[in-house]
C-alpha positions in Angstrom: 44.4 -3.6 -96.3 41.1 -3.0 -94.8 40.2 0.6 -94.0 37.0 1.4 -92.6 34.8 4.3 -93.4 33.5 5.6 -89.7 29.5 5.3 -89.7 29.0 5.9 -85.8 25.9 8.1 -86.1 24.0 6.7 -89.2 21.8 4.1 -87.4 19.6 4.0 -90.2 22.5 2.7 -92.9 22.3 -0.6 -93.1 25.2 -3.3 -93.5 27.3 -1.5 -90.7 30.2 -3.4 -89.0 32.3 -3.0 -85.9 35.4 -1.6 -87.8 38.9 -1.6 -86.6 40.1 2.0 -85.9 43.4 3.2 -83.7 41.7 6.3 -82.2 38.4 5.9 -80.8 38.0 8.1 -78.1 35.4 6.2 -75.4 37.6 4.4 -74.0 39.8 1.3 -74.3 37.5 0.2 -77.4 39.2 -0.1 -80.6 36.2 -0.2 -82.9 33.5 2.0 -84.5 30.7 1.5 -86.4 31.2 1.5 -90.5 31.9 0.4 -93.8 34.9 -1.5 -93.7 36.3 -1.5 -97.2 39.8 -4.1 -98.7 41.8 -2.2 -101.2 43.8 -4.3 -103.4 46.9 -2.5 -104.2 49.7 -2.6 -106.8 53.5 -1.3 -104.8 56.0 0.4 -106.4 60.1 -0.3 -105.7 61.2 3.0 -103.5 60.3 4.9 -100.6 57.1 6.9 -102.1 53.2 7.1 -101.1 51.8 5.7 -104.8 50.3 2.7 -104.8 47.9 1.7 -108.2 44.7 0.8 -106.4 43.3 -2.1 -108.4 40.2 -3.2 -106.7 37.9 -2.4 -103.9 35.6 -4.2 -101.8 32.8 -3.7 -99.5 32.9 -6.6 -96.6 29.3 -6.7 -95.1 28.3 -8.2 -91.7 27.6 -11.6 -92.9 30.8 -11.7 -95.2 33.7 -14.0 -94.6 36.8 -11.5 -94.9 39.1 -14.4 -95.8 36.4 -15.7 -98.7 36.5 -12.0 -100.1 39.8 -11.6 -99.7 40.1 -14.9 -101.9 37.7 -13.5 -104.3 39.6 -10.2 -104.9 43.0 -12.0 -105.0 41.4 -14.4 -107.9 39.9 -11.0 -109.5 42.8 -9.2 -109.6 45.1 -11.7 -111.3 42.4 -12.6 -113.7 42.3 -8.8 -114.6 46.3 -8.5 -115.0 46.2 -11.8 -116.9 43.6 -10.4 -119.4 46.1 -7.6 -120.2 49.1 -10.3 -120.1 51.0 -8.4 -117.8 51.8 -11.7 -115.6 53.2 -12.9 -119.1 56.8 -14.1 -118.2 57.2 -13.3 -115.1 57.0 -15.1 -111.4 54.1 -15.5 -109.3 52.9 -12.3 -107.8 53.3 -11.5 -104.2 50.1 -10.8 -102.6 51.5 -9.3 -99.0 49.0 -9.1 -95.9 49.2 -7.5 -92.6 48.5 -9.4 -89.2 44.7 -10.3 -88.7 44.7 -12.3 -91.8 43.7 -16.3 -91.6 47.5 -16.7 -93.9 47.4 -20.2 -94.4 43.7 -20.6 -95.0 43.8 -18.0 -97.7 47.1 -19.9 -98.9 45.1 -23.1 -98.8 42.2 -21.6 -100.5 44.2 -20.0 -103.4 45.8 -23.3 -104.8 42.4 -24.8 -104.7 41.5 -22.4 -107.3 44.6 -22.8 -109.3 46.1 -19.4 -108.7 49.7 -19.1 -109.3 50.4 -16.5 -106.7 52.7 -16.0 -103.3 51.5 -15.3 -99.8 53.5 -13.6 -97.9 52.0 -12.0 -94.5 53.1 -10.5 -91.0 51.9 -13.1 -87.9 52.0 -12.4 -84.3 54.7 -13.1 -82.2 52.9 -15.3 -79.5 51.8 -18.4 -82.5 53.6 -21.4 -82.3 54.6 -23.5 -85.8 54.9 -26.9 -86.2 57.9 -29.3 -88.1 57.1 -32.0 -90.7 56.0 -35.0 -88.8 58.2 -38.3 -88.7 56.9 -41.1 -90.9 56.6 -43.0 -87.8 55.9 -42.9 -84.1 58.5 -41.6 -81.7 57.8 -43.9 -79.4 58.5 -46.8 -82.0 54.4 -48.3 -80.9 52.7 -49.7 -83.7 49.3 -47.1 -84.3 49.0 -43.9 -86.1 51.7 -41.7 -86.9 51.9 -38.5 -85.6 50.1 -35.4 -87.9 52.9 -32.7 -86.5 56.3 -32.5 -86.3 58.6 -30.7 -83.8 57.4 -27.5 -82.2 58.3 -24.1 -82.5 57.1 -21.2 -80.3 58.2 -17.9 -82.0 58.9 -16.9 -78.2 61.7 -19.2 -78.0 63.5 -18.9 -81.3 67.0 -18.8 -79.8 66.6 -22.8 -79.0 65.6 -23.4 -82.4 67.9 -24.9 -84.8 70.1 -22.9 -87.3 68.1 -21.2 -90.0 68.2 -23.0 -93.3 69.0 -19.4 -95.0 70.1 -16.4 -93.9 71.1 -13.0 -95.2 72.8 -9.5 -93.8 72.2 -6.3 -94.7 72.7 -2.4 -94.0 70.1 0.1 -93.6 71.0 3.8 -93.5 67.3 3.9 -91.8 67.5 0.6 -89.9 71.4 0.0 -89.4 72.1 -3.9 -89.7 69.2 -5.9 -90.7 69.8 -9.3 -90.0 66.8 -11.7 -91.8 66.4 -15.4 -91.4 64.2 -18.3 -92.7 63.1 -21.5 -91.9 61.3 -23.9 -94.5 58.4 -26.3 -94.2 57.1 -24.8 -90.9 53.1 -25.2 -90.7 50.6 -24.1 -87.9 47.9 -26.6 -85.9 44.7 -25.6 -87.3 41.4 -26.3 -85.3 37.8 -26.5 -85.9 36.6 -23.1 -85.7 36.2 -20.0 -87.5 36.4 -21.2 -91.4 37.6 -24.5 -90.7 34.2 -25.1 -89.0 32.7 -26.3 -91.7 34.8 -29.0 -93.0 33.0 -32.3 -92.1 34.3 -34.4 -89.2 35.7 -37.2 -91.4 37.8 -35.2 -93.3 41.2 -34.2 -91.7 42.4 -30.2 -90.9 44.6 -29.5 -94.1 48.9 -29.0 -93.4 49.7 -25.9 -95.1 53.5 -25.5 -95.0 55.8 -22.5 -95.5 58.8 -20.7 -94.9 58.9 -18.7 -91.7 61.2 -15.4 -91.8 62.2 -13.5 -88.8 63.3 -10.0 -89.5 65.5 -8.5 -87.2 67.2 -4.5 -87.0 69.9 -2.8 -85.1 67.5 0.3 -84.1 64.3 2.3 -85.6 63.4 5.5 -86.4 63.2 7.5 -83.3 65.4 5.9 -80.8 62.3 3.3 -80.6 63.3 -0.1 -79.5 63.1 -2.5 -82.2 61.3 -5.8 -82.1 61.4 -8.8 -84.0 59.0 -9.0 -86.7 57.5 -12.5 -88.0 56.3 -13.3 -91.5 55.1 -16.2 -93.0 55.4 -17.1 -97.3 53.6 -19.7 -99.0 55.0 -20.0 -102.8 53.8 -22.2 -105.6 56.3 -25.3 -106.3 58.6 -23.9 -108.6 58.9 -21.1 -107.5 62.8 -19.8 -106.7 62.6 -18.3 -103.0 64.6 -14.7 -103.0 64.8 -13.7 -99.2 66.3 -10.5 -100.1 63.1 -9.7 -102.2 60.6 -10.9 -99.5 61.7 -8.8 -96.8 61.7 -5.6 -99.0 58.4 -6.4 -100.5 56.7 -6.4 -96.9 58.4 -3.1 -96.1 56.8 -1.6 -99.2 53.2 -2.5 -97.6 53.1 0.4 -95.7 53.0 2.5 -98.5 49.5 1.9 -99.0 48.8 3.5 -95.4 50.0 6.7 -97.0 47.4 5.7 -99.9 44.6 5.7 -97.1 45.6 8.9 -96.2 45.5 10.8 -99.1 41.8 9.0 -100.3 40.5 10.6 -96.5 42.0 13.9 -96.4 42.5 15.0 -100.2 39.8 13.6 -101.8 37.2 13.0 -99.4 36.3 9.3 -99.1 34.8 9.7 -96.1 33.5 12.6 -96.3 29.8 12.5 -97.6 27.0 11.6 -95.4 25.6 8.9 -97.5 23.0 6.8 -96.4 23.1 3.8 -98.5 25.7 1.3 -99.2 25.4 1.4 -102.5 26.3 4.9 -102.8 29.2 4.3 -100.7 30.5 1.8 -103.4 29.6 4.1 -106.6 31.6 6.7 -104.6 34.3 4.7 -103.5 34.8 4.0 -107.4 35.1 7.4 -108.4 37.5 8.1 -105.6 39.6 5.5 -107.1 39.3 7.0 -110.4 40.5 10.0 -108.9 43.3 8.6 -107.0 44.0 7.0 -110.8 44.2 10.4 -112.6 46.6 12.1 -109.9 48.8 9.5 -109.8 49.3 9.3 -113.8 49.9 13.3 -113.8 52.8 13.0 -110.8 55.1 13.8 -113.9 53.0 16.4 -115.4 51.9 18.7 -112.3 53.9 21.9 -111.6 55.5 21.8 -108.2 53.5 24.1 -106.0 55.7 23.9 -102.8 55.1 26.0 -100.0 58.3 28.1 -98.9 58.9 25.9 -96.2 59.3 22.7 -98.1 61.9 21.1 -99.4 62.5 20.7 -103.3 62.3 17.1 -104.5 65.2 15.3 -106.0 64.8 15.2 -110.0 64.4 11.9 -110.3 61.5 11.7 -107.7 58.0 12.3 -108.6 56.1 14.9 -106.7 53.9 13.5 -103.7 50.3 13.0 -103.7 49.9 16.6 -101.8 52.0 18.5 -104.3 50.2 16.9 -107.3 46.8 17.7 -105.7 48.1 21.2 -104.9 48.9 21.6 -108.8 46.2 19.7 -110.5 43.8 22.6 -111.0 46.6 24.3 -112.9 47.1 21.0 -115.4 43.2 20.8 -115.7 43.3 24.6 -117.3 45.3 23.1 -119.9 43.5 19.7 -120.6 39.7 20.8 -120.0 36.6 19.1 -119.1 34.0 17.6 -120.9 31.7 18.7 -117.8 29.1 21.3 -118.4 29.7 24.4 -116.7 27.6 24.3 -112.8 24.1 25.3 -112.6 23.3 28.4 -110.5 22.7 28.2 -107.0 19.5 28.7 -106.9 17.1 27.1 -104.1 14.7 24.1 -105.1 10.7 24.2 -104.5 11.3 22.0 -102.0 8.6 19.5 -100.8 5.0 20.3 -101.7 3.2 21.5 -98.3 1.7 19.1 -96.5 3.8 15.8 -97.3 5.3 14.0 -95.0 8.6 11.4 -94.9 7.7 8.3 -93.5 10.6 7.5 -90.8 13.6 5.3 -92.3 14.3 1.8 -90.7 17.3 1.9 -88.1 19.6 -0.7 -88.4 21.8 -2.5 -85.9 25.3 -2.4 -85.9 26.9 -6.4 -87.2 24.8 -9.3 -88.0 21.9 -9.0 -89.8 20.5 -12.0 -89.1 19.8 -12.5 -85.1 20.6 -15.8 -83.4 17.6 -18.2 -83.2 16.8 -18.6 -80.2 16.5 -22.0 -78.3 13.5 -23.7 -77.8 12.4 -24.6 -74.4 12.3 -28.6 -73.5 9.5 -29.5 -71.3 
């Protein structure tokens, strides 16, 4: 997922983008100038707030977010294969929230030869198509159709029976019904990431499985809405519907990690200027989060009087580990030297001036070329 580092007032900081944020206070606009960072994290089973942060990449103004995501997936898979973590295991599942081009991610990863499964959420206003028939419906000669029957997500009640379906009981959501339709794809257009394909080449058809999740109720007596997922996997991968819908629910653990990085570890607290400084500080925060995760079974539980004790089989939350890490650090020691006394420095020499910094606009770095006037 992508999390922004807000930099609304840093006019002299380069490579800022319009980042999405849900709490923008200047009207209905949901963007803020900042540095968006794409994080790749390993998820754990069970309801907890811990994830294994594996990689972080800053998305620049001229970067293609889909290409950055595919390169990040490739780098993570190569690192896991280098330590033999994927040996004799099924293809890893990469989970995405809504907003990602899932068809293009699946197409690029398969073209790169990556044996990965792609699972992501799709909006309920999308339309999918089935496999096309080998001949025209009207029986006349001509080119056969490339897309089959139309499947709007809003009209799912008129669809045929699902190919697979399961029912489960959840203490949090009540009765859960999960349905799956195989062999569905979206109709692509020559825009966005597909605009670079030559006109003589046909757009690919990326078929996958459409999954619908329907729950009885939501926490807080909220009205439940259907969740739609789209999944692709390499040939020969066993399809486990129960695994997929539970895997997507675990994706929200990454939101707790973002909160830990920003509130406890101070990821977005420094007012630095250059993007390179932001990249170095981000990796230091990832290292600090890894230290907390490794110490979650060692740190003492210094809970407040109003906090409930955790069961013996559950690890401490990131907040409690962060609270007790100071006691653990006294036992481990530190290779750092003692801090120097806080005496003021000499300052800038008298009579010297600093030139004005360059101000950078938000968004694209290269301006749009002006059209030449014709006479």
